[in-house]
C-alpha positions in Angstrom: 0.0 0.0 0.0 1.3 3.5 -0.9 2.6 5.3 2.1 0.5 8.5 1.6 -2.7 6.3 1.4 -1.6 4.4 4.5 -1.0 7.5 6.5 -4.4 8.9 5.4 -6.2 5.7 6.4 -4.3 5.6 9.7 -5.2 9.2 10.5 -8.8 8.6 9.7 -8.9 5.5 11.9 -7.4 7.4 14.7 -10.0 10.1 14.4 -12.7 7.4 14.5 -11.3 5.7 17.5 -10.8 9.1 19.4 -14.4 10.1 18.4 -15.8 6.8 19.7 -13.8 7.1 23.0 -15.2 10.6 23.5 -18.8 9.5 22.8 -18.4 6.5 25.2 -17.0 8.7 28.0 -19.7 11.3 27.4 -22.6 8.8 28.0 -22.8 9.5 31.8 -23.4 13.2 30.8 -21.5 14.7 33.7 -18.3 13.4 32.2 -18.7 15.4 28.9 -16.2 18.1 29.9 -13.4 15.8 31.2 -13.9 13.7 28.1 -13.6 16.9 25.9 -10.4 18.0 27.7 -9.0 14.5 27.1 -9.9 14.6 23.4 -8.3 18.0 22.9 -5.3 16.7 24.9 -4.8 13.8 22.5 -5.2 16.1 19.5 -2.5 18.4 21.0 -0.2 15.4 21.3 -0.8 14.5 17.7 0.0 18.0 16.5 3.2 18.3 18.6 4.2 14.7 17.8 4.1 13.5 21.4 1.9 10.5 21.5 4.2 7.8 22.9 1.5 6.3 25.1 -0.8 5.5 22.2 -4.2 6.9 21.5 -6.4 4.9 24.0 -3.9 5.0 26.9 -3.3 8.8 26.3 -7.1 9.5 26.3 -7.8 7.7 29.5 -4.7 9.1 31.2 -5.8 12.6 30.3 -9.4 11.9 31.2 -8.3 10.8 34.7 -5.8 13.5 35.1 -8.3 16.3 34.2 -11.4 14.8 35.7 -11.8 17.2 38.5 -10.7 20.2 36.4 -13.2 19.2 33.7 -16.1 19.0 36.1 -15.3 22.5 37.5 -15.0 23.9 33.9 -18.3 22.3 33.1 -20.0 23.8 36.2 -18.8 27.3 35.3 -19.8 27.0 31.6 -23.2 25.5 32.4 -24.0 28.1 35.1 -23.1 31.0 33.0 -24.9 29.6 30.0 -28.0 28.9 32.1 -27.9 32.4 33.4 -27.8 33.8 29.9 -30.7 31.6 28.8 -32.8 32.6 31.8 -32.1 36.3 31.2 -32.9 36.0 27.5 -36.3 34.4 28.4 -37.1 37.2 30.8 -35.9 39.9 28.3 -38.2 38.6 25.6 -41.2 38.9 28.0 -40.5 42.6 28.8 -43.0 45.1 27.6 -41.0 48.4 27.8 -38.7 50.5 25.6 -35.6 48.9 27.1 -36.5 45.5 25.8 -34.5 45.7 22.5 -31.5 47.2 24.3 -31.5 44.4 26.8 -31.8 41.7 24.1 -28.9 43.3 22.2 -26.7 43.4 25.3 -27.5 39.7 26.1 -26.8 38.8 22.5 -23.4 40.5 22.8 -22.7 38.6 26.0 -23.7 35.3 24.4 -21.3 36.0 21.5 -18.4 36.6 24.0 -19.4 33.5 25.9 -19.2 31.4 22.6 -15.9 33.0 21.8 -14.5 32.1 25.2 -15.7 28.5 25.0 -14.0 28.0 21.7 -10.6 28.8 23.0 -11.0 27.5 26.5 -10.4 23.8 25.9 -7.3 24.3 23.6 -5.8 26.6 26.3 -6.6 24.1 29.1 -4.6 21.3 27.4 -1.7 23.5 26.4 -1.0 25.9 29.2 -0.9 25.8 33.0 -2.4 28.9 34.5 -4.9 30.2 37.0 -8.6 29.9 36.3 -8.9 33.6 36.1 -6.2 33.9 33.5 -7.4 30.9 31.5 -10.9 32.5 31.0 -9.4 35.9 30.4 -6.9 34.7 27.9 -9.6 32.6 26.1 -11.7 35.7 25.7 -8.7 37.9 24.8 -7.4 35.5 22.1 -10.9 35.1 20.6 -11.1 38.9 20.1 -7.5 39.5 19.0 -7.9 36.7 16.4 -11.4 37.5 15.3 -11.1 36.0 11.8 -9.8 32.7 13.2 -12.6 32.7 15.8 -15.2 33.2 13.1 -13.7 30.4 11.1 -14.0 28.1 14.2 -17.6 29.2 14.6 -18.3 28.5 11.0 -16.7 25.0 11.4 -18.9 24.3 14.4 -22.0 25.4 12.5 -21.1 23.2 9.5 -20.4 20.3 11.7 -23.9 20.7 13.3 -25.5 20.8 9.9 -23.6 17.7 8.8 -24.5 15.7 11.8 -28.2 16.5 11.3 -28.3 15.7 7.6 -25.7 13.0 7.4 -26.0 11.1 10.8 -23.3 8.6 9.8 -20.7 11.3 10.2 -21.0 11.0 14.0 -18.4 8.3 13.9 -15.6 10.9 13.2 -17.1 14.4 13.0 -16.6 15.4 16.7 -12.9 14.5 16.8 -12.4 16.1 13.4 -14.1 19.3 14.4 -12.0 19.4 17.6 -8.8 18.8 15.6 -9.5 21.7 13.2 -10.5 23.9 16.1 -7.4 23.2 18.0 -5.2 23.7 14.9 -6.6 27.2 14.3 -6.6 28.1 18.0 -3.0 27.0 18.5 -1.9 29.4 15.7 -2.8 32.4 17.9 -1.4 31.3 21.3 1.9 33.1 20.9 0.1 36.5 20.9 -0.7 36.2 24.6 1.8 35.8 27.4 1.0 32.7 29.5 2.6 31.1 32.6 4.1 28.1 30.8 3.3 25.4 28.3 2.4 22.0 29.6 4.9 19.2 28.9 
């Protein structure tokens, strides 16, 4: 078999395995965030050519290592997202001249929330820093690199459309989307000063 074809098939099979591992570990629901950190961690190892443990071992090692951190990230993200949703619901029920201003303000906050979430997981698996700095840098990076951020949002939207209209893509689409997202996010890390990169 030609080497380029072999490498392509190997890369695709790795994406499928990583995707299925992520889905499996997301089944308890509360483990979605630790599983997502583990998936991004494996992808980072692929990109920096540091996957000596092998895919499956690396995934479960990173899942276990980041379990508590992942749960805390999940709680923060869900709480803020729920708060935004509740406020949106209340804003739409307002019957005064300030309604439109309030809706626009909440839409702006939701956009910043989305921007932050896009960069948060790539940052978590790349740099060691305080919680405050991680969230701050995620938001800062997303604004500084707005074109890349919009590309990531477009990729997420296209992936959502694909999974709806071509359900079979679920076997590789989540890990592929994470790979492309991490790739674009990593291009902009040097623009912000962090504590230090993880080994």
